C-alpha positions as CSV (number, residue, x, y, z in Angstrom):
1,X,34.6,-52.4,-26.6
2,X,36.5,-49.8,-24.5
3,X,36.4,-46.6,-26.5
4,X,38.9,-44.8,-24.2
5,X,36.5,-42.2,-23.1
6,X,36.8,-42.7,-19.3
7,X,37.4,-39.4,-17.6
8,X,36.9,-37.4,-20.7
9,X,34.8,-34.2,-20.4
10,X,31.8,-34.1,-22.8
11,X,29.3,-31.2,-23.4
12,X,26.0,-32.3,-24.8
13,X,23.7,-29.5,-25.7
14,X,20.0,-30.3,-25.5
15,X,21.2,-33.2,-23.3
16,X,18.0,-33.6,-21.3
17,X,15.7,-35.3,-23.8
18,X,15.5,-37.9,-26.6
19,X,18.7,-38.1,-28.6
20,X,20.5,-35.8,-26.3
21,X,19.5,-37.9,-23.3
22,X,20.5,-41.1,-25.0
23,X,23.9,-39.6,-25.9
24,X,24.5,-38.5,-22.3
25,X,23.8,-42.0,-21.1
26,X,26.0,-43.6,-23.8
27,X,28.9,-41.4,-22.8
28,X,28.2,-42.2,-19.1
29,X,28.4,-45.9,-19.9
30,X,31.9,-45.3,-21.2
31,X,32.9,-43.6,-17.9
32,X,32.9,-40.0,-19.3
33,X,32.1,-36.8,-17.4
34,X,29.2,-35.1,-19.0
35,X,27.9,-31.5,-18.9
36,X,24.1,-31.7,-19.6
37,X,23.4,-28.3,-21.1
38,X,19.7,-27.7,-21.4
39,X,17.0,-25.1,-20.6
40,X,14.8,-27.8,-19.0
41,X,16.6,-28.1,-15.6
42,X,14.2,-30.7,-14.2
43,X,14.5,-33.1,-17.1
44,X,18.3,-32.4,-17.2
45,X,18.7,-33.3,-13.6
46,X,16.8,-36.6,-14.2
47,X,19.2,-37.4,-17.0
48,X,22.2,-36.4,-15.0
49,X,21.1,-38.7,-12.1
50,X,20.7,-41.6,-14.6
51,X,24.1,-40.9,-16.1
52,X,25.7,-41.1,-12.7
53,X,24.0,-44.4,-12.1
54,X,25.3,-45.6,-15.5
55,X,28.9,-45.0,-14.4
56,X,29.7,-41.5,-15.5
57,X,30.0,-38.1,-13.9
58,X,27.4,-35.4,-14.7
59,X,26.6,-31.8,-14.0
60,X,23.7,-29.8,-15.2
61,X,24.2,-26.3,-16.6
62,X,21.1,-24.5,-17.6
63,X,22.0,-22.9,-20.9
64,X,20.3,-21.0,-23.7
65,X,22.8,-22.0,-26.4
66,X,21.4,-19.4,-28.8
67,X,23.0,-16.8,-26.5
68,X,26.8,-16.3,-26.9
69,X,27.0,-15.1,-23.3
70,X,25.2,-18.1,-22.0
71,X,27.4,-20.4,-24.0
72,X,30.6,-18.8,-22.6
73,X,29.2,-19.3,-19.1
74,X,28.5,-23.0,-20.0
75,X,32.1,-23.5,-21.1
76,X,33.4,-21.9,-17.9
77,X,31.1,-24.1,-15.8
78,X,32.5,-27.2,-17.7
79,X,36.1,-26.2,-17.1
80,X,35.4,-25.4,-13.4
81,X,33.8,-28.8,-13.0
82,X,36.1,-31.0,-15.0
83,X,39.2,-29.0,-15.8
84,X,39.1,-29.6,-19.6
85,X,36.7,-30.1,-22.5
86,X,37.4,-33.0,-24.8
87,X,34.1,-33.4,-26.7
88,X,31.3,-31.1,-27.8
89,X,28.0,-32.5,-29.1
90,X,25.9,-29.9,-30.8
91,X,22.5,-31.4,-30.5
92,X,20.0,-28.6,-30.0
93,X,17.6,-28.0,-32.8
94,X,14.0,-27.0,-33.4
95,X,11.4,-27.1,-36.2
96,X,7.8,-26.4,-36.8
97,X,7.3,-28.9,-39.6
98,X,4.1,-28.6,-41.6
99,X,3.6,-25.0,-42.8
100,X,4.8,-24.5,-46.4
101,X,7.4,-21.8,-46.8
102,X,4.9,-19.3,-48.2
103,X,2.8,-19.7,-45.1
104,X,5.5,-19.9,-42.4
105,X,5.6,-16.8,-40.1
106,X,8.8,-14.8,-40.0
107,X,9.2,-15.4,-36.2
108,X,9.2,-19.2,-36.7
109,X,11.7,-18.9,-39.6
110,X,13.9,-16.8,-37.3
111,X,13.7,-19.2,-34.5
112,X,14.6,-22.2,-36.7
113,X,17.7,-20.4,-38.0
114,X,18.7,-19.3,-34.5
115,X,18.3,-22.7,-32.8
116,X,19.6,-24.8,-35.7
117,X,22.6,-22.7,-36.9
118,X,23.5,-20.0,-34.4
119,X,23.7,-22.6,-31.6
120,X,26.3,-24.5,-33.6
121,X,28.3,-21.3,-34.2
122,X,28.2,-20.1,-30.6
123,X,29.1,-23.5,-29.0
124,X,31.7,-24.5,-31.6
125,X,33.5,-21.2,-31.4
126,X,33.6,-21.1,-27.6
127,X,34.8,-24.6,-27.2
128,X,37.3,-24.6,-30.1
129,X,39.3,-21.9,-28.4
130,X,40.0,-24.3,-25.5
131,X,40.6,-27.2,-27.8
132,X,43.1,-25.3,-29.9
133,X,45.1,-24.5,-26.8
134,X,45.2,-28.2,-26.0
135,X,45.7,-29.3,-29.6
136,X,43.0,-31.9,-29.1
137,X,39.2,-32.2,-29.4
138,X,36.1,-33.7,-31.0
139,X,33.1,-31.9,-32.2
140,X,30.0,-33.9,-33.4
141,X,27.2,-31.9,-34.9
142,X,23.7,-33.3,-35.3
143,X,22.3,-32.7,-38.7
144,X,19.3,-34.4,-40.3
145,X,18.3,-36.4,-43.3
146,X,16.1,-33.4,-44.1
147,X,19.3,-31.4,-44.8
148,X,20.4,-34.0,-47.3
149,X,17.2,-34.8,-49.1
150,X,14.9,-31.9,-48.5
151,X,11.5,-32.1,-46.9
152,X,8.1,-30.7,-47.9
153,X,6.9,-28.5,-45.0
154,X,10.4,-28.2,-43.8
155,X,12.2,-25.8,-46.2
156,X,13.8,-23.7,-43.5
157,X,14.6,-26.7,-41.3
158,X,16.1,-28.5,-44.3
159,X,18.1,-25.4,-45.2
160,X,19.5,-25.0,-41.7
161,X,20.5,-28.6,-41.4
162,X,22.2,-28.5,-44.8
163,X,24.0,-25.5,-43.3
164,X,25.2,-27.6,-40.4
165,X,26.6,-30.1,-42.9
166,X,28.5,-27.3,-44.6
167,X,29.8,-25.9,-41.3
168,X,31.0,-29.3,-40.3
169,X,33.1,-29.7,-43.5
170,X,34.5,-26.1,-43.2
171,X,35.3,-26.5,-39.4
172,X,37.0,-29.8,-40.1
173,X,39.3,-28.0,-42.5
174,X,40.0,-25.1,-40.2
175,X,40.5,-27.1,-37.0
176,X,42.2,-30.3,-38.3
177,X,45.7,-28.8,-38.0
178,X,45.0,-28.4,-34.3
179,X,44.2,-32.1,-33.7
180,X,40.4,-31.5,-33.7
181,X,38.0,-33.8,-35.5
182,X,34.6,-32.4,-36.6
183,X,31.9,-34.7,-38.0
184,X,28.1,-34.7,-38.5
185,X,25.5,-37.3,-37.7
186,X,22.2,-37.1,-39.6
187,X,19.4,-39.0,-37.8
188,X,16.4,-40.3,-39.7
189,X,13.0,-40.6,-38.1
190,X,13.8,-41.2,-34.4
191,X,11.1,-41.6,-31.7
192,X,11.8,-41.3,-28.0
193,X,11.9,-44.6,-26.1
194,X,9.1,-43.3,-23.9
195,X,7.2,-40.1,-23.4
196,X,9.1,-39.6,-20.1
197,X,12.3,-39.2,-22.1
198,X,11.1,-36.0,-23.7
199,X,11.0,-33.0,-21.3
200,X,8.6,-30.0,-21.7
201,X,11.1,-28.1,-23.7
202,X,11.7,-30.9,-26.2
203,X,10.4,-30.9,-29.8
204,X,8.8,-34.2,-29.0
205,X,6.9,-33.1,-25.9
206,X,3.3,-34.1,-26.4
207,X,4.0,-35.5,-29.9
208,X,5.0,-39.1,-29.2
209,X,1.4,-40.4,-29.3
210,X,-0.7,-37.3,-30.0
211,X,0.8,-36.1,-33.3
212,X,2.4,-39.1,-34.9
213,X,-0.4,-41.5,-35.5
214,X,0.1,-45.3,-35.8
215,X,-0.6,-44.9,-39.5
216,X,2.0,-42.2,-39.9
217,X,4.6,-44.1,-38.0
218,X,3.8,-47.2,-40.2
219,X,4.5,-45.1,-43.4
220,X,7.8,-43.9,-41.9
221,X,8.8,-47.5,-41.1
222,X,8.1,-48.7,-44.6
223,X,10.4,-45.9,-45.9
224,X,13.3,-47.5,-44.2
225,X,15.4,-50.3,-45.8
226,X,15.6,-51.7,-42.3
227,X,12.0,-52.0,-41.3
228,X,12.0,-50.2,-38.0
229,X,12.0,-46.7,-36.7
230,X,15.1,-45.2,-35.2
231,X,15.9,-45.5,-31.5
232,X,17.7,-42.6,-29.8
233,X,20.4,-45.1,-28.8
234,X,21.1,-45.7,-32.5
235,X,22.2,-42.1,-32.9
236,X,24.0,-42.0,-29.6
237,X,26.2,-45.0,-30.5
238,X,27.5,-43.3,-33.6
239,X,28.1,-40.0,-31.8
240,X,30.1,-41.7,-29.1
241,X,32.2,-43.6,-31.7
242,X,33.0,-40.4,-33.6
243,X,33.9,-38.7,-30.3
244,X,36.4,-41.5,-29.5
245,X,40.0,-41.9,-30.7
246,X,38.9,-45.0,-32.5
247,X,37.7,-42.4,-35.1
248,X,40.8,-40.3,-35.0
249,X,41.3,-40.4,-38.8
250,X,37.6,-39.5,-39.5
251,X,36.8,-35.9,-40.0
252,X,34.6,-33.7,-42.1
253,X,32.2,-36.5,-42.7
254,X,28.4,-36.7,-42.6
255,X,26.9,-40.0,-41.7
256,X,23.2,-40.8,-41.9
257,X,21.9,-43.1,-39.2
258,X,18.5,-43.7,-40.6
259,X,17.9,-47.4,-41.3
260,X,18.4,-46.7,-45.0
261,X,15.8,-44.0,-45.4
262,X,18.1,-41.8,-47.4
263,X,20.9,-43.2,-49.5
264,X,23.2,-40.6,-51.1
């Protein structure tokens, strides 16, 4: 199915690894031009090279999306490279899951809030100004099932991801009059296709085989109505659809892509 994304400019934050990488490659397969925004330049360049081989255009912009100034520089780089911005995918997130709230250090709480919420604020605000001028745009935020159902050992992460869901709805109401669609995709338990798909800066770096034991992964699999773990491409496919004009009448929605792990 041709989703009409050929030549569109897409910014994917955290685009170097795992879900971000799969999303970049999915857009590339549709012929889009992608800005791979990530702090991990080496992994981002690998992803950009693979995107070009898949049929898209790609540039790497090293970006700390928790910084408003860095985000504004990213937007300028995107406009310089491709002349317009059609799609923003807010994919960056971070969590240290495990410590209970009473045991979690303040600096970790602050980092989770900054990387899970402020990044969405900075990027959406910067890109929306351009989209409003054009009266067109798509913003897709990455939430999490943790933000819908809650998670022991992930109180702050769950709270920030619930915040992303709330921001999605509010932005959809604010921006809809300008022809801008805003939606949220909540992944379930998604494992990188291979350790090479997670760069050093990724949450998954060193965790694919070392932290998540076969027994743990088996328990996660049994929690899904569809008895398999998520693949990054499962998430990417939904993101790409919501970024296309095939979903032009879909906005303010939160969609779980989790194999039936959470049913609301």
